[in-house]
N, C-alpha and C positions, 0 to 999 in steps of 0.2 A: 375686554374690548377686542382682544386678539381672536377670540373664538368665532364671532359672527363673520368676520371677514374671511377667515379660513374656510368656513362652511360655504360661503358664497362662492369662493374660488373653486372649491370641490364640485359644487353644483354646476358651475359653468363648464368645468372640465367634463363632467358626465354628460351634460347636454351637447357639448361639442362632439364627444365620442358617439353619442346616440345619433346625431345628425350624420356623421360619416359612415356609420353602420347602416343607417336607413337609406342613405342616398343611392347606393347601387341597386337596392331592391326596388325602390320607387322608379328609378330610371329604367330598369329592365321591365317592370310592369307596364310602364307607359310605352316603351318601344315595342313590346309584344302586342299591345293593343292594335298596332298598325298591321299585324299579321292577319287581322280579321278581313281586310280588303282582299288580299290574294285568296284567302279561304273562300270568300263569297264568290269570287271570280271562278275558281276551280269548280265549286259546286254548281254554279249556273251553267258553265260550259259542259260539265259532265251530264247534268240533267237534260239539257237541250240536245246534246249530241246523242244521248241514248234514246231519247224519245222521238226525235224528228230527223236529225241529220244522217244517222247511220243507215236509214232506209232509202236514201236517195241513190239513184243509179250511178252517178259520177263518183260517189264515195265508195261504192262497192267495186267499180271498175278500176279506180286508181289505187286501191289498196289502203285507203284512209280508214277503212272499217276497223282495222286492228288498233289504230290510234284512238279512235273514238270509243272503242269497247275495251280499252286498256284497264287492267286492274291497277295500273300505276296511278291513275287519277284518283281512284278510291283510296288507295294507300296514302297518297299525299294528303287527301282530306283527313284521314284518320291521324296521320302524323301531326298535321297542323292543329287539329283539335286537341291532341294530347299535349303538345307544347304549350298551347294557350291555356289549357286547364291547369297544368302543373305550375306554370309561372303565375297565373292568376291566383292560385291557392297560396303560393308563397307571398304574393303581394297582399292578399287579403289577410293572411295570418299576421303579417307584420303590421 
């Protein structure tokens, strides 16, 4: 009679440990999903500014050309992609 209750207690302990190990990974995966919105915004701004806005005279005269042709925008796109990919792989693996 003692053995089944001991096994149930151990199973509950393992399930509780699994929940606490899984909780940060799931939370981080869901939080990182919100990184998609700034990524979309940066990509749209970069595409529109490179295609249309940087050719306008006021952009060239005021020096905004360097901001709209900045490699920092593309670097931020790559960094956000990398963070999202790595966190998503960890989330999917668990």
